[in-house]
C-alpha positions as CSV (number, residue, x, y, z in Angstrom):
1,M,4.0,-32.0,3.5
2,K,2.4,-29.8,0.8
3,E,4.4,-27.2,-0.9
4,T,3.0,-23.6,-1.1
5,R,3.5,-22.0,-4.4
6,Y,4.5,-18.4,-4.9
7,F,3.0,-16.2,-7.7
8,Y,3.5,-12.5,-8.6
9,D,0.6,-10.2,-8.9
10,P,1.6,-6.5,-8.3
11,Q,-2.0,-5.3,-8.6
12,L,-3.3,-8.0,-6.2
13,S,-6.2,-8.1,-8.6
14,G,-7.8,-11.4,-7.6
15,S,-6.7,-12.8,-11.0
16,L,-3.2,-14.0,-11.7
17,P,-1.5,-12.3,-14.7
18,E,-1.7,-14.4,-17.8
19,E,1.8,-15.9,-17.7
20,E,1.5,-16.7,-14.0
21,A,-2.0,-18.2,-14.6
22,R,-0.8,-20.4,-17.4
23,H,2.0,-21.7,-15.2
24,A,-0.3,-22.4,-12.3
25,V,-3.1,-24.1,-14.4
26,R,-1.3,-25.7,-17.3
27,V,2.1,-26.5,-15.9
28,L,1.5,-27.1,-12.2
29,R,-2.1,-28.5,-12.8
30,M,-3.4,-26.5,-9.9
31,A,-7.1,-26.5,-9.3
32,E,-9.9,-24.8,-7.4
33,G,-9.3,-25.0,-3.6
34,D,-5.5,-25.2,-3.9
35,E,-3.6,-22.7,-1.7
36,I,-1.0,-20.3,-3.1
37,N,1.1,-17.4,-1.9
38,I,0.8,-14.1,-3.8
39,M,3.7,-11.6,-3.8
40,D,2.8,-8.0,-4.5
41,G,6.4,-6.9,-4.9
42,N,5.8,-4.1,-2.4
43,G,6.6,-5.7,0.9
44,S,3.8,-8.2,1.6
45,F,2.9,-11.8,1.0
46,H,-0.7,-12.8,0.7
47,R,-2.1,-16.3,1.4
48,A,-4.9,-17.1,-1.1
49,V,-7.1,-19.9,-2.3
50,I,-7.8,-20.6,-6.0
51,T,-11.4,-20.1,-6.8
52,V,-11.3,-20.6,-10.6
53,A,-8.7,-22.5,-12.6
54,A,-9.5,-22.8,-16.3
55,N,-7.4,-22.5,-19.5
56,H,-5.3,-19.3,-19.0
57,R,-7.4,-18.0,-16.1
58,C,-6.6,-18.4,-12.5
59,L,-8.8,-16.5,-10.0
60,Y,-8.0,-16.4,-6.3
61,K,-9.3,-15.0,-3.0
62,V,-6.9,-13.6,-0.4
63,T,-7.4,-15.1,3.0
64,E,-4.5,-13.5,4.9
65,S,-2.0,-10.7,4.3
66,E,1.5,-10.8,5.9
67,P,3.6,-7.6,5.7
68,Q,7.3,-8.5,5.7
69,E,10.2,-6.9,7.4
70,R,13.0,-5.4,5.2
71,L,16.0,-7.7,5.2
72,W,18.5,-4.9,4.7
73,N,18.7,-1.2,5.3
74,G,18.6,1.5,2.6
75,H,18.3,1.1,-1.1
76,I,20.8,-1.0,-3.1
77,H,21.2,0.1,-6.7
78,L,23.6,-1.3,-9.3
79,A,24.3,0.6,-12.5
80,I,26.3,-1.6,-15.0
81,A,27.3,-1.6,-18.6
82,P,25.9,-4.8,-20.1
83,T,28.3,-7.4,-21.5
84,K,28.3,-8.5,-25.2
85,L,26.7,-11.8,-24.3
86,N,23.2,-11.4,-22.9
87,D,23.4,-14.6,-20.8
88,R,26.0,-13.0,-18.5
89,M,23.6,-10.2,-17.6
90,E,20.8,-12.6,-17.1
91,W,23.0,-14.7,-14.7
92,L,23.8,-11.5,-12.8
93,A,20.1,-10.5,-12.6
94,E,19.2,-13.9,-11.2
95,K,21.9,-14.2,-8.6
96,A,21.8,-10.5,-7.5
97,T,18.0,-11.0,-6.9
98,E,18.6,-14.1,-4.8
99,I,21.1,-12.1,-2.7
100,G,19.0,-9.0,-2.6
101,W,19.0,-5.7,-4.4
102,D,16.5,-3.0,-5.1
103,E,17.3,-1.6,-8.5
104,V,19.4,-2.1,-11.6
105,T,20.2,0.4,-14.4
106,F,22.1,-0.5,-17.6
107,L,24.6,2.0,-18.7
108,D,25.6,3.0,-22.3
109,C,29.2,3.9,-21.9
110,Q,32.0,5.0,-24.3
111,F,33.5,1.5,-24.4
112,S,30.2,-0.5,-24.0
113,E,30.0,-3.7,-26.0
114,R,26.2,-3.2,-26.7
115,S,23.9,-0.2,-26.7
116,T,20.6,-2.1,-26.2
117,I,19.4,-4.8,-23.8
118,K,16.2,-6.8,-23.5
119,T,15.0,-5.4,-20.2
120,E,11.7,-7.2,-20.5
121,R,13.5,-10.6,-20.4
122,I,15.7,-9.4,-17.6
123,G,12.5,-8.4,-15.7
124,K,11.1,-11.9,-16.1
125,I,14.3,-13.4,-14.8
126,V,14.1,-11.1,-11.8
127,V,10.5,-12.0,-11.1
128,S,11.3,-15.7,-11.2
129,A,14.3,-15.3,-8.9
130,A,12.4,-13.2,-6.5
131,K,9.7,-15.9,-6.3
132,Q,12.2,-18.6,-5.8
133,S,14.1,-16.8,-3.1
134,H,10.9,-15.4,-1.4
135,K,11.7,-11.7,-1.8
136,A,8.9,-9.5,-0.7
137,W,10.1,-6.5,-2.6
138,M,10.5,-6.7,-6.4
139,P,13.7,-5.2,-7.8
140,R,13.2,-2.5,-10.4
141,V,14.8,-3.0,-13.8
142,N,15.6,0.2,-15.7
143,D,16.2,0.7,-19.4
144,M,19.6,1.5,-20.9
145,T,20.7,5.1,-20.0
146,P,23.6,7.1,-21.4
147,F,26.4,7.3,-18.8
148,R,26.5,11.1,-18.4
149,D,22.8,11.4,-18.2
150,F,22.7,8.8,-15.5
151,V,25.4,10.5,-13.4
152,L,23.6,13.8,-13.6
153,Q,20.3,12.2,-12.4
154,Q,22.0,11.3,-9.1
155,E,22.8,14.8,-8.1
156,N,19.6,15.5,-6.2
157,K,19.6,12.4,-4.0
158,P,21.2,13.6,-0.7
159,R,20.6,10.3,1.1
160,Q,22.4,8.2,-1.5
161,Q,26.1,7.3,-1.5
162,N,27.4,7.2,-5.1
163,F,30.4,5.0,-6.0
164,I,32.2,4.2,-9.2
165,C,34.4,1.1,-9.7
166,H,37.3,1.2,-12.2
167,C,40.6,-0.5,-12.8
168,Y,42.9,2.6,-13.3
169,E,45.9,2.9,-11.0
170,G,45.7,4.7,-7.8
171,D,44.8,4.1,-4.2
172,K,41.0,3.5,-3.9
173,P,39.2,2.6,-0.7
174,F,37.5,-0.8,-0.4
175,L,33.8,-0.5,-1.1
176,M,32.8,-2.3,2.1
177,Q,34.7,0.3,4.2
178,Q,32.8,3.1,2.5
179,V,29.2,2.0,2.5
180,T,27.1,3.4,5.4
181,P,24.7,0.7,6.7
182,T,21.6,3.0,6.8
183,A,22.1,5.1,3.7
184,D,21.0,4.4,0.1
185,A,23.9,3.2,-2.0
186,L,24.6,3.2,-5.8
187,V,27.6,1.5,-7.4
188,M,28.5,1.9,-11.0
189,V,30.4,-0.9,-12.8
190,G,31.8,-0.4,-16.3
191,P,32.1,-2.6,-19.4
192,E,34.9,-5.1,-20.1
193,G,37.0,-2.3,-21.4
194,D,36.3,-0.3,-18.3
195,F,35.0,3.3,-18.1
196,S,36.9,5.8,-20.1
197,V,39.2,8.2,-18.2
198,S,36.8,11.1,-19.1
199,E,33.9,9.1,-17.7
200,V,35.6,8.5,-14.4
201,E,36.6,12.1,-14.1
202,F,33.0,13.2,-14.9
203,A,31.6,11.0,-12.2
204,L,34.1,12.3,-9.6
205,E,33.3,15.9,-10.6
206,H,29.7,15.1,-9.8
207,G,30.1,13.7,-6.3
208,F,30.9,10.0,-6.9
209,T,33.6,8.2,-4.9
210,E,36.0,5.9,-6.6
211,V,36.2,2.5,-4.9
212,S,37.9,-0.9,-5.2
213,L,36.2,-4.3,-5.1
214,G,39.5,-6.0,-4.0
215,K,42.8,-7.0,-5.6
216,S,41.4,-9.5,-8.1
217,R,40.6,-8.3,-11.6
218,L,36.9,-9.2,-12.1
219,R,34.8,-9.6,-15.2
220,T,31.9,-7.2,-15.5
221,E,29.1,-9.5,-14.3
222,T,31.3,-10.8,-11.4
223,A,32.2,-7.2,-10.4
224,G,28.5,-6.3,-10.4
225,L,27.5,-9.3,-8.2
226,A,30.5,-8.7,-5.8
227,A,29.4,-5.1,-5.4
228,V,25.8,-6.1,-4.6
229,H,27.0,-8.7,-2.1
230,M,29.3,-6.3,-0.4
231,M,26.5,-3.7,0.0
232,Q,24.3,-6.5,1.3
233,I,26.8,-7.6,4.0
234,V,27.1,-4.0,5.3
235,K,23.4,-3.3,5.2
236,R,22.4,-6.5,7.0
237,S,24.8,-5.9,9.9
C-alpha cells in the first residue's frame, strides 16, 4: 500500500512553497508522477500529481478537489499568556492542532513571564501538526497582544462567547457547562502567576464569564489544552 503525502499550499499555486518543495524532493525523494495531497487550509484537500521535481522546485497538477465537512461547530479560539519556556507553547500548539482549534492569540499580561514569542516558529509547528492530523482548516496564529487591548477587541462579536479562566476563590461554573455547541467560543488562560485581580475585573466588566476547568490546579499549557479539548467535546456533540 502506497502512502499519500500531505503538503500545504494556501495559494494552490501549482508550485509547492519552498520549504514544502524541499521536503518533498530532497527529504522524501519524490519524483515526477508521484501522487500527493495538497491542503489549502481553507476547507479542501486536493489530489495532485507531481509534474516537475528538481532541486527546491516541486510543481504539481491538481486532478481532483475534495471539500471537507467541518468536524466541529463554531469557532474555537484560545488566548493564552506564553510560558517562560518556549517549548511548552510549542507543545501546546502541536497538541491543540491535533485535537482541533481555529485560532490562538498570545497575551501580554501583568504577570506574563515573557513579552515576545516566535509566532513564525509556532506557525510552522501548527502547519506540521495540521498535515499530520489531516486538518482541512489551518488554525490562525496571532501575534502577542496586550491583555486589555485584546479584551476590548472582543466587544463587537455578538456570536462569540467569551470566557476567562483564573484561580481566585469563588464559585465559577465549569467551562463545559457554559459552552454553547453552535456558538463561537473564546477562552483566555493566564500566565503561571495567573491574571491580576484588575485584569479579571476588567474582563468581567467587558462581558467575559469566569469559568473553571475543574478542581485540579493546572499549568498554563495544560490549562490551555484542557480548554481546547472541552470546547471540542461540546462542539462535536
